[in-house]
C-alpha positions as CSV (number, residue, x, y, z in Angstrom):
1,M,0.0,0.0,0.0
2,P,2.4,2.7,-1.2
3,G,1.5,6.3,0.7
4,E,-1.1,4.4,2.9
5,G,1.1,2.7,5.6
6,P,4.2,1.6,6.7
7,S,7.1,0.7,4.1
8,L,7.5,-2.9,5.3
9,T,6.8,-5.5,2.4
10,E,4.5,-8.4,3.4
11,S,7.1,-10.7,3.6
12,Q,9.2,-8.7,5.8
13,A,6.6,-8.0,8.5
14,F,5.0,-10.5,11.0
15,D,2.3,-11.0,8.9
16,G,4.5,-12.6,6.4
17,L,6.0,-14.7,8.8
18,V,3.1,-16.5,10.0
19,G,1.5,-16.6,6.3
20,L,-1.2,-14.2,6.8
21,E,-2.7,-13.1,3.5
22,I,-4.5,-9.7,3.6
23,T,-7.6,-9.9,1.4
24,E,-9.3,-6.5,1.8
25,V,-8.4,-3.4,3.6
26,S,-10.3,-0.2,4.3
27,P,-11.7,1.8,7.5
28,E,-15.0,0.0,7.4
29,R,-13.7,-3.5,6.6
30,V,-10.4,-5.7,6.6
31,S,-10.1,-9.4,5.8
32,A,-7.8,-12.0,5.6
33,Q,-7.1,-15.6,5.6
34,I,-4.1,-18.0,6.8
35,A,-3.7,-21.6,5.7
36,V,-3.3,-23.9,8.7
37,R,-0.1,-25.5,8.9
38,D,2.0,-27.7,11.1
39,E,4.0,-24.5,12.4
40,L,0.9,-22.7,13.6
41,L,-0.2,-25.7,15.7
42,Q,0.1,-26.3,19.6
43,P,1.3,-29.4,20.7
44,F,-2.2,-30.8,21.0
45,G,-2.5,-30.4,17.1
46,V,-5.0,-27.6,16.9
47,V,-4.1,-23.7,16.0
48,H,-2.2,-21.8,18.4
49,G,-4.6,-19.3,20.3
50,G,-1.3,-16.8,19.6
51,V,-2.4,-17.2,15.9
52,Y,-6.1,-16.0,16.3
53,A,-4.8,-12.7,18.4
54,T,-2.2,-12.1,15.6
55,I,-4.9,-12.2,13.0
56,A,-7.1,-10.2,14.9
57,E,-4.4,-7.2,15.7
58,S,-3.3,-7.2,12.2
59,L,-6.7,-6.7,10.5
60,A,-7.6,-4.0,13.4
61,S,-4.3,-2.3,13.1
62,R,-4.5,-2.2,9.5
63,G,-8.0,-0.7,9.1
64,T,-7.1,1.9,11.5
65,V,-4.1,3.0,9.5
66,A,-5.9,2.8,6.3
67,A,-7.8,5.6,7.8
68,V,-5.0,7.4,9.8
69,W,-2.0,7.4,8.0
70,S,-2.7,10.2,5.5
71,E,-3.4,12.5,8.6
72,G,0.0,11.7,10.1
73,S,-0.7,9.4,12.5
74,V,0.1,5.5,13.3
75,A,-1.9,2.8,14.6
76,L,-0.4,0.7,17.6
77,G,-2.3,-2.3,19.6
78,L,-3.6,-1.1,23.0
79,S,-5.7,-4.4,24.1
80,N,-6.7,-7.7,22.3
81,H,-8.9,-10.0,23.9
82,T,-9.6,-13.2,21.7
83,S,-11.8,-15.8,22.8
84,F,-11.3,-19.4,21.1
85,L,-14.5,-21.2,20.3
86,R,-14.1,-24.2,18.4
87,P,-10.7,-25.9,17.3
88,V,-9.2,-26.2,13.8
89,S,-6.3,-28.7,13.0
90,A,-6.3,-27.8,9.3
91,G,-7.8,-26.0,6.2
92,T,-7.9,-22.3,6.3
93,V,-8.8,-19.8,9.0
94,T,-10.9,-16.6,7.4
95,A,-11.1,-13.5,9.2
96,I,-13.3,-10.3,9.0
97,G,-13.0,-7.1,11.2
98,R,-15.3,-4.1,11.5
99,P,-14.9,-1.3,13.6
100,L,-17.3,-0.5,16.6
101,H,-15.7,2.8,17.4
102,R,-13.7,5.4,15.4
103,G,-12.3,7.8,17.8
104,R,-9.7,10.5,17.6
105,T,-7.4,8.5,19.8
106,T,-8.7,5.0,19.9
107,W,-10.3,2.6,17.4
108,V,-12.1,-0.6,18.7
109,W,-12.4,-3.4,16.2
110,D,-14.8,-6.7,16.5
111,V,-12.6,-9.6,14.4
112,E,-14.7,-12.9,13.6
113,M,-12.6,-15.8,12.5
114,T,-14.2,-19.0,10.9
115,D,-12.8,-22.5,9.6
116,S,-13.0,-23.7,6.0
117,E,-16.8,-24.9,6.9
118,G,-17.4,-21.1,7.8
119,K,-18.0,-22.2,11.4
120,R,-17.0,-19.5,13.9
121,C,-13.7,-20.7,15.9
122,A,-12.7,-17.4,17.3
123,V,-13.7,-13.9,18.0
124,S,-11.8,-10.8,19.2
125,R,-12.4,-7.4,20.4
126,V,-9.0,-5.2,19.8
127,T,-8.7,-1.7,21.0
128,I,-6.1,0.3,18.5
129,A,-4.3,3.4,19.8
130,V,-3.9,6.2,17.5
131,R,-0.6,8.4,17.8
132,P,1.2,10.9,15.7
133,R,4.1,9.4,13.6
134,G,7.3,10.2,15.1
């Protein structure tokens, strides 16, 4: 996103490391998917909770940046509460994030994640701090 956010490429950022594919970014909606692979599983063979938290924070941050970057601000994670609803051990996790609150200094997002069958597997509420770029 030249001019719309930080200069790191997808492969340089943490999202690239975990294999998160961002499919849509706007201040109103952000979506992504990630292929489940062995490196993302915890010892009992299901997707690690940190993967869901990563997805949620990445989506909320990107959606906020889409709105505030041109104003000279950056988006930084402030709070991430993720609930794990159903175990996933294979396939793809798809996520959609939508803002609940768009304030001057904070944004709050809800992110819903589903498995390959469209069943809800995790939900997150993420608060993003909006701060001037330094």
